[in-house]
N, C-alpha and C positions, 0 to 999 in steps of 0.2 A: 356499480360501474367501477372498475379498477383504476387505480391513480398510478397507471404505469407511464413512466417517462423513459424514452430512449436517449441514452448519452452516446456520443460519438467522438472517436479520436482517429487520427491517421498517423502512420509511422512511414517515413520516406528515407530509405537507406542512402546515405551520402558516401563519401570517400572512407575506405577501410570499413570498420564496423560501426562508424558514427551514424546515429539515426536522428532526423529531425521529426520531432512528434509535434502535432498541432491538435488542438481541440477548441472550438469556438475561435476566438481571436488570440488564443494563446500558444507560445512555443515552448518546448523544453528539448534541449540537446541531451540525448542519451548516448553514452559511449562505454567502452571498457577501459579498466586501467591498463597501463602498458604490459604489465605482468600477464594479462589475458588478450593481448593483441590489439589493443586499442591505442588511442591517443590521449586518454585521460581528460577529455573535454567536458565530461559530465558524469553524473551518477550512471551505474549500469542498470539494467532493467530490474534486477532482484533487489538492488538498493532503492530503486524508486518504488517498488512494491512496500518495503519496510517503511519508507517515509510516507507512503499513501496510507498505511495502516496508522501510524502515529498521527498524521494530520487529520484523518477521519475521526479518531478517537478524541483528538482536541476539540474539533468542531462540535461533535456531539456533547462533549463536557460543556462547552460555552452555551449551547442552546438549552440543555436540560438542567444545568446547576441552579437556575432560579426557581424551577419547579420543585426541586428537592431542598430549597432553602439553604443551599450550600454557596458561600461566597468564595469566589475563586480570586485570590490575590495574584496567583501564578499557577500555571499548569504546564507541565512538560512531560513528554513521553519518550522514553529511550527504548529503541526496538533493536533486537538482534536475532539473527536466524543462522541455523546451521544447514549447510548445503554441501553435498558431497560432489565435487567437480568431476569425478570419475564418471557420474551419470550424464553430464553434459558432453564431455569428450569421448563417450561411448567406450570407456575403458572397462566397465563393469555393468551389471544388471541393476545397480541401484538406481532409484528414481532420480531424475534430473533436477527436480525441485527441492524446496525445503523440507527437511524432515522435522524440524523444530523451530518455532519462533516464540521468542519471550520478549516481554515488554515490562517496562517499570514506569508507574505513574509518580511523579513528584508533584505534589499539590500543596501549594501554600494557602492556608485557610485558617480561620479561627472557629470554623463551624465544628459542632461535636463529632466525635469519631464515628458513632453510630450512624449519623446522617451522611457522613462522606462515604462509608462503607456501603450503605444502601443505594447511594447515588452511583458509586463506581460499578456495583453489580448491575444496575440498570443500564448504564452507558456502555458497558461490555456486551449486552444483548441488543444494543441499537445501532452499532457501528456497521454501515453496509459493506465497508471493506473487510472488517474482520469476519463478518457473516459469509462474504464471498470466499474468503480464504479457507474458512474452518468447515464450509459444507460444500457438497458436490454441486456444480454448476454445468449447465448444458453449454459446452464450448464446441463450436463446429465451424469448419470451412464453409463459407456461404456460396462462394463461386470463385473461380479463376478466370482472370481477364488476361488474355495474350495480345499484346500489341506488337505490331511490326514496325 
């Protein structure tokens, strides 16, 4: 039997391009910087994606470090990505999404370098967000509901 769990989130457009997103009993305001037509009240969607990757890697690190005998005194992920805005603004045929995403792990530990490298290789392979970004996913519009 598969251990499939369905996660859900909702996004509700507010004034301008501000979006109130919810999942379970949590809320996150997503917006655009003023330079992209927003009011700068929150991260934009592509920044949230980068933050999600770093957060996912951090959680996987915390969960699996003990199994590899790696003591994490501190763990930080810095994530950056390159996006050609001409794709979003329909100015050229380039893809609207990220072309490259890079991250840096800063790990404070007294564990041996070999153990840390083995641990990092494993954690990169187990991060659901990283896997979702790196591999094709079936994304489709399920239905359209028109309300009057």
